[in-house]
C-alpha positions, 0 to 999 in steps of 0.5 A: 720747821719751827719759827721762834719769835721770842728773843729769850727762847731764841737765846736759850735755843742758841746756847744749846745748839752746836750747829748754827747757820746764819743767812741773809743778804750781802750787807745784812750784818750776818758776818758781824753778828756771826763773829760776835755770836761765835765769840760769846758761845765759843763755837768755831766760826765759818765765813763761807766767803773766806772759803769760797773766794780765792785771792782777787775774788776768783770763785772756787771751782764747783767740785772743789767747793762741794768737797770743801763744804762737805768737810766744813759741814761734817764738823761737830759744831759751827756757826756758818754764815753765808747764803749761797743758794746753790748749796743751801740744801746741804747746810740747812739739814745738818744745822740745828738753828737757822738765823735769818737776818732781814734788812732793807735793800738800802741798808744792805747796800749802805753797809756794803759800801761802808765796808768797802770804804773802811774794812776792805784790807788784808785784815778782813777775816770774812772774805778776801780783801778788795771785794769788787762792787760791780753792777751784778753785785748791786743787782743781787743785793737789790733783788734779794728780797724778791728773788733770793729770799723766796728761794731761801724760804722754800729751801728751809721749808723743804730741807729744814723740817727739823730746824728751828728758825729765828728771824731778826730784823737787821743789826738791831734785832741781831744785837738784841738777840746777842744781848739776850744770849749773853744775859742767859749765859751769865745767869746760867753761870751764877 
């Protein structure tokens, strides 16, 4: 695992990568960032929530999910967003770059609630509409820094020895990275 901290270096790395995995808490901004990055790089976007959750937010059975995931991972190129700790080892190894978006608990909760109020209809592309916001989901977001982030870190250390890891702080950090990717692409086209 190689941690990339320089935004310019990270941007160059993303331009040269074909498999990018975006991780972070629910509400961290990973789906929004992934959508914009996929558009800029012209790489297929895979929102895992859109594949895992069936209508009315029913989970896909494990065997079926593993088969779907194997097919998605096998593609030549992708930007894939979603943490899904249980299947993270399957996705870390084939990814070339891991982008970890770190946001505070309150910011994540605020963005989830905002999304619920403004973008929870049938046009939602990253997941089925009408996402339930229950105490279990709120607790998951609240406990992410203390429970899930260490699991993600450990998984990256175990299964991502060849990966490059880019950590950004919230949507602002993600936007700075995206801006740098655009600038690098524009300068390479001249």
